[in-house]
N, C-alpha and C positions, 0 to 999 in steps of 0.2 A: 648438320641441323638436328636439334633435339627432337624427341618424339612429341613433346608438348607443342612446339612450333609447327611441326609437320601436321599434327592433328588440327591445329587452328587454321592453317592454310587450307586443309581439306574441307573443313567446315565452312570457311568463307567461300571457297570455290563452289562447293555444292549448293550453298544458299544462293549465290549469284546465278548459277545455272538454273536453279529452280525458279528464281524470280523471272529470268528471261523466258523460260518455257511457259510460265504462267502468263506472262505479258502477251506473248505471241499466240497463245492457244485460247485466249478468252477475249470477249468483247463486252465492254461495260455498257450494255444497252439500257441500263437504268441510271446512268450517271446524272440525268436531269432531276432525279429525286434526291436532291442535295440539301435535305432539311438541316442537317447539322452544320454544314458549311455556311449556310445563310444565317443561322443563328450565331455562329462564331463571328461572322463579319459584323453582325449587329452588336455583339459584345465589345468589339474593338471601338465602336462608337458609343459605348456606355448605354446600350439598350438591351433588354432581356428578350425582346420580341421584335417583330416586324410591324411597321406602321400600317401596311396594307397587304392584302392577299397578293402574293407575287405571281400566282398562276393557278388555273383550275386543276392542273395535274397534281399540285401539292395539297391534296385534300385532307391530309392529316394534321395540318396546322390548326390549332385551337383558337377560335376567336373569343376573346374575353376582355371586357372593359376597354375596347377600342384598339387592342393589340392582337397580333397573331403569334401564338407561342407554339413551340415544338413539344411533342410528347417524349422526346428523347431525354434521358437524364443528363445532368451537367457534365459528367465524365465523357460522354459521347461527343459533346460539343467541344470540350477542351482538347480532345484527341485530334481534332482537325483544325485546331487554332493555328498551327504553323502554316497550313494551307491558306487560311484567311489572311495571315500576315503577308504571304507571298503575293496573294491577289491584291491586297491593298498597296503593296510596293510596286505593283505593275509588272512583276516578273512573269506571272501567269494570268490568263484572262478567263479561263473556264475551270471547272472543278476537275482535277486530274485523277479521276476515279480509277482508270486502268493502271496508271503508274502506282497509285497508292495501294491497290489490291495486290499488285505484283510485289511491292515492297513488303507488305504484310506476309505474303506467302513465303518469300525468301527468308525473312527473319524467323518465321515459325520453323522452317526447315533447319536453320542454324541451331535453334534451341533443342529441337527434337534430336538432332545428331548428337548434341552434347549430352542429352538425357539418356541416349542409347548406350552410353559408356558405363552406366551404373551396373548393369548385369551382363552386357554383351561385349565381347572382345573382337569378334570377326568384323572386319571393315565392311565387307560386302553386306553382311546382315545389318550392320548399323546404318548403312546408306538406305537400304530398303525400309527400315524402321523410321528413318527421318523423312523419307518421301511419301510413305503410305498415308499419314494423316492429311496430307494436302491433295495428292493425286490419286489416292485410293478411296476417297470418301466424297461426300457431297460438297466438300469445301471447294473443290476444283470448279464445280458448276455454280454453286451458290455465291461464293465470294466474287467470282468473276463478273456477276451482274453489275456490281459497282454502285448499287443504291445505298442510301444511308443505313437501311436495315442490315444489308449484307456486310457493309464495312464495320458497323458496330459489332456484329458477330465475329468478324475477323479480328478486330482489336481485342475482344474478349478471349478468343482463342490464343492470340499472341500473348496476352497478359498471363494466362494460366501457364503457358509453356515457359515464359520467362520467369515467373514466380517459382515454378518447380526447379528450373535450372539453377537459379541463385539460392535455392534451398538445399538441393540434393547434390549438386555438382560443384559449384563455386559458392561457398557459403558467404552470403552478404545480405543480412536481414533488411537493411534499409532499401537496397535495390529490389529485393524480392517483394517488399511491401509496396514499392512504387508500381511494380508490375501487377500486383494484386489489386491495387487501386485502379489500374487500367482495366482490369477484368470486371469488377463489379461496377465501375463507373460507366461502362458501356452496357452491361446486362446486370441490372440491380439484383435480380434473383440469385446471382452467383455469390452473393454474400453468404449463402448457405454453406459454401465450402470453406469458410473461414476456420471452423474447428479443426479441419484436416491440417491446415498450415500451422495453426497454433500447436497442435500435437507434434508435428514434425520439428518445430523449433523448441518444444518443451523437452523432447526426448534427446538423448545423446546422439551424436552423429551416426554411429553404427546401428543404433536402434536395438541393441541386444539386451541391454539391462532393463529388466521389468520395472514398472512403476509400482511402488508400494506406498502405503500410508506413512511409513516411517521415513521415507526419503523425499516426499513431495515438497515439504517446506525447503529443504536444502537444495533440491533441484530448482525450485522456483526462484530462490535467491541467485542461483548461478545463471539461470537463463533469463532473468528479468531484463537485463540490458538488451539482449537480442529480441525479446518479445516487444519491448518498447520501441526499438528501432524499426521493427517490422510493422507495427501498428500506427506509427505517427502519421504517415501519409494517408492510409485508408481512413483513419478517424478524421483527419483534416478534410478530406474530400467528402466524407459523410456529412460533416457539419455544413460545409459549403453547399452541398446538394440540398440539405434541409432549408437553408436560407434562400437558395435559388427557387425552390418550390413555393416557399411562403411568400416571397416577393411577387410571384406571378399569380398564384391561386389562393393565397391566404391560408395555406395548410402545408405543413412540412411533408405530409404523406401524399399529396396530390401532385402527380406528374402530368395531369391534364387529360389523359386518355379515357379515364372512366367517368369521372363526375361531370366532365364537360363534353361528353361524347354526343350530346344533342346538337352540338354546333358543327359536327363533322359529318361528311358524307359516309354513310355506313359501308359503302362499297370500298373498303379501305385501300387495298393495294393488290397488285398483281401477285405478289408473293403469297398472300393469304389465299387467293383463288387457286394458285398453283398447288398449294398444299392440299386443299380440298379436292382438286382434280386428281392429284397423285393418289390420294387415299381411295377415291372412287375407282380408279383404274386398276389398282394393284391389290385391293382388299380381297383375299381369297374366301374369307368367311361370309362377308355381307353381300358380295356380288355373285350373280349367276355366271355360269361359264360364258354365255354370250356377252354379258355386260363386261366381264373382265377382259374379253378379247376385242370386242367391237367398239367399245367406247372411244370416241375420238377426242384427243386432247393434245395440246402442244407439248405437254410434258413427255410424250412419247419420243419426241425428237431430242429432248434434253438428256434423258436417262442414258441412252447408249453412248453419248459423247462426253459424259461427265467424268468418267474414270474407267480404267480397264476392268476394275471389279464390277462396276455397274454395267459395263459392256456385256460381260459374260452372263451376269445374273439377269439382265434384261431378256436376253434370248432364251435363257433357261425357263424363265417365268412365262414368256410368250409361247414357247414350245409346249409347255404344260397346258396353257390356256387353249391352244389350238387343238390339242388332243381331246381336252374336255368338251370343247365346243363341237368338234366333229362327232364325238361319242354321243352327245345329247341329240344331235341331228340324225345320226344313223339309228338311234334307238326308236325314232318315230318311223 
């Protein structure tokens, strides 16, 4: 067996194992917040929104001109369109958030393992580098919740990993552009990283030749086909997103969350409150020693279980908070 096939089998096996571990160690407690899946189902019936409010818990749907619209961009809706197709065909009856998040995690590990070959040759180190972005960060905790917000972030992460993989490892500008469209289609602000990918495709593969004014025109002619192939799907998605926004809110820049926010419950979501609570509990500068230790919040239960890194950092932060709190009490 060649080294190429051996590495492919290792990557597939590692990603499958990561997906299984992710599936059995998380619980999609927010799977009922399936905004994008509901809008995707509406698209299959040629509707851009819902005719009525589906439930009080879906409080981020924007009421406008007799319809209820999602604040998620078009790319986030199209990402779960296959799920809507399976639901319409009757193969599944509820939103499979836990399966979808495990699939995203496994695919991310596959691409991270491939990206680790750029500068690293040790297999053990490559495995660690492939697993760390999923199981060594908040991704393990956050993506596992399985709500539309978390799944959109997961697709954005997957899109970035895939775009880098098909740019740096297996050069395929069209496929890389498709993954980049997946990235900013789920998180619009990530369009800001477009210059990085354009630079990578503009430079030669090894990146050693400096760009000079004398060779810019020649290089542009040489790289124009790759640049066009990379941009065709992102530009198409951008145009469709503008039309999608205009059809709903009569503005290509209006996604619904800002200008129509008077129609939404301002107590947006559990994820927003969790971020605020996390900031309160762990801010060393703004919180007093007693506040940083004694503040009660459900995030305390999430942090140590989210990843090994957070497990140890949690107790190191808490140990320091205990010492500071006891010191302030003994001082009196």
